[in-house]
C-alpha positions, 0 to 999 in steps of 0.5 A, spaced: 604 233 151 607 232 144 603 225 143 596 229 144 598 235 140 599 230 134 594 225 135 589 227 130 595 228 125 597 221 125 604 222 127 609 217 130 612 220 137 618 215 139 622 217 145 630 215 146 630 213 138 636 209 136 637 211 129 642 207 124 647 212 121 651 209 114 658 208 116 658 208 123 658 201 127 654 205 133 647 207 133 646 214 135 640 216 139 635 222 138 631 224 145 624 225 141 623 223 134 617 225 130 615 222 124 609 224 120 607 222 113 608 227 107 605 225 101 607 218 100 613 218 104 615 221 111 619 226 114 623 226 121 623 232 126 628 231 132 627 234 139 633 234 143 631 236 150 637 238 155 636 239 163 641 245 164 641 250 170 644 255 166 642 258 159 645 253 153 651 256 151 654 256 144 659 250 145 654 246 148 649 248 142 654 246 137 655 239 140 648 237 140 648 239 133 654 235 131 651 228 130 646 232 125 650 237 121 657 233 120 658 229 113 654 222 114 650 224 120 643 223 122 639 225 117 632 229 119 628 234 116 627 239 122 631 240 129 628 242 135 632 244 142 628 244 148 632 246 155 629 249 162 633 255 162 633 258 155 639 260 150 644 265 150 644 270 144 650 267 140 646 261 140 639 264 138 643 268 132 646 261 130 640 257 131 636 262 126 642 261 121 641 254 121 634 253 121 634 250 128 628 251 133 629 253 140 624 253 146 624 253 153 621 247 157 615 252 158 614 254 151 615 247 149 609 245 153 604 250 150 607 249 143 602 247 138 606 241 135 602 240 129 605 246 126 610 242 123 605 237 120 604 240 113 597 237 112 596 240 105 601 235 103 596 229 105 592 230 099 592 224 095 590 228 088 594 231 083 594 239 084 595 243 077 595 250 076 593 252 069 590 258 066 593 264 069 591 271 067 592 278 070 589 285 069 590 290 066 591 285 059 597 286 055 598 285 048 596 277 046 603 276 043 606 278 050 601 275 055 603 267 055 611 268 055 610 274 060 606 269 065 611 263 064 618 267 064 617 274 067 618 276 074 613 279 079 616 285 083 612 290 088 613 297 090 616 294 097 622 291 092 620 284 093 621 279 087 618 273 085 620 268 080 614 268 076 607 270 076 605 262 076 610 261 082 606 267 086 600 264 084 602 257 087 604 260 093 598 264 094 594 257 093 598 252 097 600 257 103 593 261 104 587 258 100 589 250 101 590 251 108 584 256 109 579 251 106 582 245 108 575 241 110 572 243 103 578 240 099 579 234 103 572 232 101 573 234 094 580 229 095 576 224 097 571 224 092 576 223 087 579 218 090 572 214 090 569 216 084 575 218 079 575 224 074 577 231 076 575 238 079 576 245 076 576 251 081 577 258 079 580 263 084 582 270 084 588 274 087 588 282 088 594 285 090 593 290 096 599 295 093 602 295 086 605 289 082 609 289 076 611 284 071 618 285 068 619 281 062 624 283 056 625 290 058 617 291 059 614 293 065 606 291 065 602 293 071 598 287 075 592 288 079 588 282 079 590 275 077 585 269 076 587 262 075 584 255 075 586 249 080 585 242 077 584 236 082 585 230 079 586 222 080 594 221 080 596 216 075 602 212 078 607 209 073 609 202 074 616 200 072 620 194 073 622 190 080 628 192 083 633 188 087 634 191 094 639 189 099 638 191 106 643 191 112 643 194 119 650 193 123 650 190 129 646 194 135 643 192 141 636 190 140 634 188 148 637 186 154 635 181 160 636 183 167 639 177 172 636 176 177 629 178 174 627 185 176 619 186 177 619 193 179 621 197 173 621 195 165 628 192 162 627 198 157 627 203 163 633 200 167 637 200 160 635 208 159 635 211 165 639 206 170 646 208 172 651 203 174 655 205 181 660 201 184 658 199 191 665 200 194 668 206 192 661 210 189 664 211 182 659 212 177 660 208 171 654 212 167 648 210 164 646 202 163 645 203 156 652 207 155 656 202 159 653 196 155 655 199 148 662 200 151 662 193 153 660 190 147 663 195 141 669 197 145 671 191 149 668 185 146 668 186 139 675 189 139 678 183 143 674 178 140 673 180 132 671 172 131 664 174 135 663 179 130 664 174 124 660 169 127 654 174 128 655 176 121 655 169 118 649 167 122 645 173 119 647 170 112 645 163 114 638 166 117 632 165 112 629 172 115 635 176 115 636 177 122 640 174 127 642 175 135 648 174 139 647 174 146 653 176 151 653 177 158 656 183 162 658 181 169 656 187 174 661 185 179 660 190 185 656 195 180 649 196 182 644 199 178 641 205 181 634 208 178 630 213 182 631 211 189 632 204 188 638 200 188 638 193 184 643 188 186 643 185 179 649 179 177 649 179 170 646 183 164 644 179 158 645 183 152 642 181 145 646 184 139 642 184 133 644 184 126 640 184 119 642 183 112 637 180 107 636 181 099 629 182 096 625 185 090 621 191 091 616 194 086 616 201 084 611 207 082 612 214 080 608 220 083 608 227 081 608 232 087 608 240 087 611 244 092 608 250 096 611 254 090 608 250 085 614 246 082 613 239 080 618 233 081 618 226 080 618 222 086 619 214 086 616 210 091 618 203 092 615 197 096 616 190 098 619 185 103 626 184 104 627 178 109 623 179 115 622 186 113 616 190 110 620 196 106 617 202 103 622 207 100 622 214 097 627 217 092 625 224 093 628 226 086 627 219 082 633 215 081 638 221 081 636 222 089 642 223 093 638 221 099 632 217 100 627 216 106 626 208 108 620 206 112 621 199 115 616 194 119 616 187 121 612 182 116 607 178 119 
């Protein structure tokens, strides 16, 4: 459903995605993770699906959001919660305050998921708005200062930051989306041939607007402005040393004896461990495996953790895996209507640590409101990983976005 909706947008959709959280030894799970390109970096949309018989109440809603909203929690750009039976009124009020999207299962099936994929950011060209003018004209001594610093106010009481901000919002939120095909052609031309293209646009208000500046109030009826598309000129800078580490985490499992009816990943994520004697449910295989490794083995035998970390540091590609065995005894694996009599689950616990050199470039990006900022993009190899990193506010960024892939 979601994959089909996002296929033409080059978005990646992953179910049961395990994500690393800084400062925590156990990865956190996102039911469905959508990742899509936004300029040179990626945004993340988390979807949490809950099969509730009753409407989701505020207590359960807050527990779902806990892993995202706490300090040091999972970092995503958008949270969507989907449930079969809907939501209580307090949940809807709270979700609106937090910017969380709520959907029933039926709404999710009909929803156009590409709504979250902002195509205007995919332009490779730099977009600059210049020569903002308005009618009726004002004295030359006031005009440019009023355009740069004055505030726009309409008869409805709505106020924009500046006239240029109002124009930028008109272009990025309306014109760019309405004429996406035309601008894509211009963008491709600039990328292949270079140079720049200048286009003129106008904005006519359907009700009165006023430009407020230093005690003066200027009427604004018709606005004109130029938009320039031009090739970006990235600024290279020196190489940066980068250290990449991932705490020990479960990377794979092997069922013994082998099971051919179900893939190991599905057994890991959906199978339940149930005692054949008393019928006690020990939970999902995945959670039982995590408890066995991180709450049992590593706490009882801390030297195993040290052995894994030492193996990582000695590894030429910065990756090491420690295999441990969880004996099931009288516990059986139940999945769908099938009972699996497995003896052992072999668990591969992986850790990563490598140091590499990343080279960087800087880009100037414009937001929907026309504000510009410097975004730093770093890329290179670190051990066995291809690393691509974005600092959305340059070297002063408090949060960064990292895309990792295995080197060939």
